[in-house]
N, C-alpha and C positions, 0 to 999 in steps of 0.2 A: 504494500500500500504506500502511496506517495501523496504527501500533502505539500502543496506549494502556496506561496503568497509572495507578493512583492515587498511586503512589510516584515522586517525582521521582528518587530514588536508583536505582530499578530502570530508569527511562527513560535515565538517564545511562549505566548499564551496557549497556543495549540499544544505544544509539547508538555506544558504544565498540566493541562486538562486531559490530555490523551497520551500518557507516557508509555504506550504499548511498544514492545521491542520490534514488532514487525512494521511499524510505521516509520518511514523515512521522510524527513522534512527538508525542503529546499527553498531558498529565497530566490525566486525568479518570477518574471512576468510570464503569463501564459502565452503571450505573443512570441516570446523568445525561446520557448522550450522546443527542443527537437527530440523526438522519441522514435525509435524504430517501430515498424509495423508490428502488430500483435503484442505490444508491450502491455496494453491495458484492454480490458473488455468493457469497462465502464468509466466514463468521465463525468464528474459532478462539479457543479459550481454553486457556491452560496455567496450572495452579496457581492458578486464581481462583474457579472455580465453587463450591467449598466455603465461600467467604466470603459468598456471596450469601444475603441474608435471604429473599427471595421468588424462588426459582429459576423457578417457573412464569411469573411476571411477566416476567422477563428473556427467557425462551424466547419468549413471545408477542411481546415488543417487537421482537426481532430476526428472527422468522420472518415472512416476508412472502409472500403468494401470487405 
């Protein structure tokens, strides 16, 4: 499981609230992430999509056949 946020402060809060050893946390913008095909089977976003400048680009980036 991978949790990401552009804010280091938010990641620190997430780590404190969810300290499970299988969760990896990364400070990065979703626009900048590059992940190989078949890395994930589900992508979720909470309280972030309204900050995206090009929503369609993000959807295309993370939607894979």
